[in-house]
C-alpha positions as CSV (number, residue, x, y, z in Angstrom):
1,M,310.8,77.0,-46.9
2,S,308.2,74.4,-47.8
3,A,304.5,75.1,-47.6
4,P,302.7,73.4,-44.6
5,G,300.7,70.3,-45.5
6,P,297.0,69.7,-44.8
7,P,296.0,69.3,-41.2
8,P,295.8,65.6,-40.0
9,Q,292.4,64.1,-40.4
10,T,290.6,63.3,-37.1
11,P,289.8,59.5,-37.0
12,T,286.2,58.5,-36.9
13,C,284.4,55.5,-35.5
14,Y,284.5,52.6,-37.9
15,R,280.7,52.1,-37.4
16,H,279.7,55.7,-37.1
17,P,281.8,57.8,-39.6
18,D,280.2,61.1,-38.3
19,R,281.7,60.6,-34.8
20,P,285.3,61.6,-34.3
21,T,287.3,59.6,-31.7
22,Y,290.8,58.9,-30.7
23,V,290.1,55.6,-28.9
24,R,291.0,52.4,-30.7
25,C,290.1,48.8,-30.2
26,T,292.9,47.0,-28.4
27,R,292.3,43.9,-30.6
28,C,291.8,45.2,-34.2
29,N,293.1,48.8,-33.7
30,R,290.0,50.3,-35.3
31,P,288.7,53.6,-33.9
32,V,285.6,53.3,-31.8
33,C,283.1,55.8,-30.3
34,P,281.7,55.5,-26.8
35,D,278.6,53.6,-28.1
36,C,280.8,51.0,-29.8
37,M,283.5,50.5,-27.1
38,H,283.4,47.7,-24.5
39,S,285.6,47.7,-21.5
40,A,288.3,44.9,-21.5
41,A,291.0,43.8,-19.2
42,V,293.3,46.3,-21.0
43,G,291.7,49.2,-22.8
44,H,288.6,48.8,-24.9
45,Q,287.3,46.5,-27.6
46,C,284.9,47.1,-30.4
47,T,281.5,45.5,-30.8
48,D,282.7,43.1,-33.5
49,C,285.7,41.8,-31.5
50,V,283.6,41.3,-28.4
51,G,281.0,39.3,-30.5
52,A,283.7,37.2,-32.1
53,A,285.2,36.4,-28.7
54,A,281.9,35.4,-27.3
55,R,281.2,33.0,-30.3
56,A,284.6,31.5,-29.9
57,A,284.3,30.9,-26.2
58,R,283.4,27.3,-25.2
59,P,280.1,27.0,-23.3
60,V,280.3,26.3,-19.6
61,V,279.0,22.8,-18.9
62,T,278.2,20.8,-15.7
63,Q,280.4,17.9,-14.6
64,F,278.0,15.6,-16.4
65,G,277.9,17.4,-19.7
66,G,274.8,19.6,-19.4
67,R,274.9,23.3,-20.1
68,A,275.5,25.1,-16.9
69,P,272.5,27.4,-16.0
70,A,273.1,31.1,-16.2
71,S,271.8,31.4,-12.6
72,A,271.5,29.0,-9.7
73,T,267.7,29.3,-9.8
74,P,266.2,25.8,-10.3
75,V,263.9,27.0,-13.1
76,V,262.7,23.5,-14.2
77,T,261.9,22.4,-10.7
78,Y,259.8,25.5,-10.1
79,V,258.0,25.0,-13.5
80,L,257.2,21.4,-12.6
81,I,255.8,22.5,-9.2
82,G,253.8,25.3,-10.9
83,I,252.3,22.9,-13.5
84,S,251.2,20.5,-10.8
85,A,249.7,23.3,-8.7
86,A,247.9,24.7,-11.8
87,M,246.6,21.2,-12.6
88,F,245.3,20.8,-9.1
89,V,243.4,24.1,-9.3
90,A,242.0,22.9,-12.7
91,Q,240.9,19.7,-11.1
92,M,238.9,21.6,-8.5
93,A,237.4,24.0,-11.0
94,V,236.6,21.7,-14.0
95,P,234.2,18.8,-13.2
96,G,235.3,15.5,-14.7
97,L,238.8,16.7,-15.6
98,E,240.4,14.3,-13.1
99,N,238.7,11.3,-14.7
100,R,239.6,12.4,-18.2
101,L,243.4,12.7,-17.4
102,S,244.1,10.1,-14.8
103,L,245.8,6.8,-15.6
104,W,242.9,4.4,-16.2
105,P,244.1,1.3,-18.1
106,V,240.7,0.7,-19.8
107,A,240.8,4.2,-21.3
108,V,244.5,4.1,-22.1
109,A,243.9,0.9,-24.1
110,G,240.9,2.5,-25.9
111,G,238.1,0.9,-24.1
112,L,235.9,4.0,-24.0
113,D,235.5,4.8,-27.6
114,G,238.0,2.6,-29.4
115,T,240.8,5.3,-29.4
116,P,243.7,4.6,-27.1
117,E,244.2,7.6,-24.7
118,L,247.9,7.2,-24.3
119,Y,248.4,10.8,-23.1
120,R,247.0,9.6,-19.7
121,L,250.4,8.0,-19.0
122,L,251.9,11.4,-18.6
123,T,249.0,13.7,-17.7
124,S,248.3,11.5,-14.7
125,A,251.8,12.4,-13.2
126,F,250.6,16.0,-12.9
127,L,247.3,15.2,-11.1
128,H,246.8,14.7,-7.3
129,Y,244.1,13.3,-5.1
130,G,243.8,16.0,-2.5
131,L,245.9,18.9,-1.1
132,M,248.0,16.6,1.1
133,H,248.9,14.3,-1.8
134,L,250.0,17.4,-3.8
135,G,251.8,18.9,-0.8
136,F,254.0,15.9,0.0
137,N,255.0,15.3,-3.6
138,M,255.8,19.0,-4.3
139,L,257.7,19.3,-1.0
140,A,259.9,16.3,-2.0
141,L,260.4,17.8,-5.5
142,Y,261.4,21.2,-3.9
143,F,264.1,19.6,-1.8
144,V,265.6,17.0,-4.2
145,G,265.0,18.7,-7.5
146,P,267.3,21.8,-7.3
147,P,270.6,19.8,-6.5
148,L,269.9,17.4,-9.4
149,E,269.0,20.2,-11.8
150,L,272.2,22.0,-10.9
151,A,274.3,18.9,-11.3
152,L,272.8,17.6,-14.6
153,G,271.7,20.8,-16.3
154,R,268.1,21.8,-17.0
155,L,267.5,19.7,-20.2
156,R,268.8,16.4,-18.7
157,F,267.0,17.1,-15.4
158,A,263.7,17.6,-17.3
159,C,264.3,14.4,-19.3
160,L,265.0,12.5,-16.1
161,Y,261.8,13.7,-14.4
162,L,259.6,12.9,-17.4
163,M,261.2,9.5,-18.0
164,S,260.7,8.7,-14.3
165,A,257.1,9.7,-14.5
166,L,256.6,7.6,-17.6
167,G,258.4,4.7,-16.1
168,G,256.1,4.7,-13.1
169,S,253.0,5.0,-15.3
170,V,254.2,2.1,-17.5
171,L,254.5,-0.3,-14.6
172,V,251.1,0.8,-13.3
173,Y,249.7,0.2,-16.8
174,L,251.3,-3.3,-16.9
175,L,250.4,-4.5,-13.4
176,S,247.5,-2.5,-11.9
177,P,243.8,-3.7,-12.1
178,Y,241.8,-2.7,-15.2
179,A,239.4,-0.5,-13.3
180,A,242.0,1.3,-11.1
181,H,242.5,5.1,-11.5
182,T,246.0,6.3,-10.7
183,A,247.4,9.8,-10.4
184,G,250.3,11.7,-8.8
185,A,253.9,12.7,-9.2
186,S,255.1,10.0,-6.8
187,G,256.6,8.0,-9.6
188,A,258.6,10.9,-10.8
189,V,259.7,11.9,-7.3
190,F,260.8,8.3,-6.6
191,G,262.8,8.6,-9.8
192,L,264.5,11.7,-8.4
193,F,265.3,9.7,-5.2
194,G,266.9,7.0,-7.2
195,A,268.8,9.5,-9.3
196,T,270.1,11.3,-6.2
197,F,271.5,8.0,-4.9
198,V,273.3,7.4,-8.2
199,V,274.6,10.9,-8.5
200,G,275.8,10.9,-4.9
201,T,277.5,7.6,-5.3
202,R,279.3,8.8,-8.5
203,L,280.5,11.9,-6.6
204,N,281.7,9.8,-3.6
205,M,279.2,11.6,-1.3
206,D,277.5,10.1,1.8
207,V,274.2,8.7,0.4
208,R,273.0,7.0,3.6
209,W,270.4,9.8,4.0
210,V,268.8,9.2,0.6
211,M,268.9,5.4,1.2
212,G,266.9,6.1,4.4
213,I,264.4,8.3,2.6
214,I,263.9,5.6,-0.1
215,G,263.6,2.8,2.5
216,L,261.1,4.9,4.6
217,N,258.9,5.8,1.6
218,L,258.9,2.2,0.3
219,A,257.8,1.0,3.8
220,F,255.0,3.6,3.7
221,T,254.1,2.4,0.2
222,F,253.5,-1.2,1.3
223,V,252.4,-0.8,5.0
224,I,249.8,2.0,4.8
225,P,247.4,0.1,2.5
226,L,247.5,-2.8,5.1
227,I,246.5,-0.6,8.0
228,S,244.1,1.8,6.4
229,S,241.7,2.1,3.5
230,Q,244.1,4.4,1.6
231,N,245.4,2.9,-1.7
232,I,249.0,3.7,-2.7
233,S,250.4,2.7,-6.2
234,W,253.4,0.6,-5.4
235,Q,253.8,0.0,-9.1
236,G,254.2,3.7,-9.8
237,H,256.8,4.1,-7.0
238,I,258.9,1.1,-8.0
239,G,258.7,1.9,-11.7
240,G,259.7,5.5,-11.1
241,L,262.5,4.6,-8.8
242,V,264.1,2.0,-11.1
243,T,263.7,4.3,-14.2
244,G,265.3,7.3,-12.4
245,A,268.2,5.3,-11.2
246,L,268.9,3.8,-14.7
247,V,268.6,7.1,-16.5
248,A,270.8,8.8,-14.0
249,A,273.4,6.1,-14.3
250,A,273.5,6.6,-18.0
251,Y,273.9,10.3,-17.5
252,V,276.7,10.3,-14.9
253,Y,278.7,7.3,-16.0
254,A,278.8,8.1,-19.7
255,P,282.4,8.3,-21.0
256,R,283.5,11.9,-21.4
257,A,284.5,11.5,-25.1
258,Q,281.0,10.4,-26.2
259,R,279.0,11.7,-23.3
260,T,276.2,13.4,-25.1
261,L,275.7,10.6,-27.6
262,V,275.6,7.9,-24.8
263,Q,273.2,10.0,-22.7
264,A,270.8,10.6,-25.6
265,G,271.1,7.1,-26.8
266,A,270.3,5.7,-23.3
267,T,267.3,8.0,-23.0
268,L,265.9,6.9,-26.4
269,A,266.6,3.2,-25.6
270,V,264.5,3.4,-22.4
271,L,261.8,5.3,-24.2
272,A,261.7,2.6,-26.9
273,L,261.4,-0.1,-24.3
274,F,258.5,1.8,-22.7
275,L,256.8,2.2,-26.1
276,A,257.1,-1.6,-26.7
277,L,255.7,-2.4,-23.3
278,I,252.8,0.0,-23.8
279,W,252.0,-1.5,-27.3
280,W,252.1,-5.0,-25.8
281,R,249.8,-4.1,-22.9
282,T,247.4,-2.2,-25.1
283,T,247.1,-5.1,-27.5
284,D,246.5,-7.5,-24.6
285,L,243.8,-5.3,-23.0
286,R,242.1,-4.6,-26.3
287,T,241.9,-8.3,-27.0
288,A,240.5,-8.9,-23.5
289,M,237.9,-6.2,-24.0
290,G,236.9,-7.6,-27.4
291,L,238.1,-4.5,-29.4
């Protein structure tokens, strides 16, 4: 009769050798303790296998190539509204801030101290002349921003908004009187209107409602200054509308195989055009001012 062999050794967790366990990973068959096991469709998996599967998984993207948000909360829209609201409070609290950040062609071209203040082309899009001005623009952003952000993804939506704001400011800079001060998110909001029309058309949706909104707002843009003393920057509205529509068209009609490259290239091309126009206008104004 042979002598009995040594008792079988109890397996231990591959990450914690001091913890005995009889549970094994269903993918790699290594023993795992309760701290290292993750529930799977069948059995449990170890931490390393779960991490490897997550790295190998393709990211979820929107139908136009943007990374799908982890939640449906329109974070970028809310951030933009928050920035505009904070800037309005700062305008009320800090004397002279409005004049230092609004779009004034003379200052943009460097007519104050010889240094072009190009930042005004963007900062002006976050300023507003009064609570009603802020309220109308932010209400429009609240309604049209979230669907676009969900469809395009947060990064592309943010680029669309900023490019629309800049497009409106560039046309103001090109065509408005030297002494005019301009501010407001209207150019960016009009850009979102144009983008909504383009995206809706691409998705074969009924876009008559947005056409009505665009037509009504354009009518207000040109009629209100004729019947009241209130000035409205038609340049900002038209510039933002055209820019938003063009950028959105590049985003939603880009071929799937090279979608990201085409979208980025179109954004940079529009930005390069704006920079060229800004340089030309700045040179012209500086010459006119004898700088």
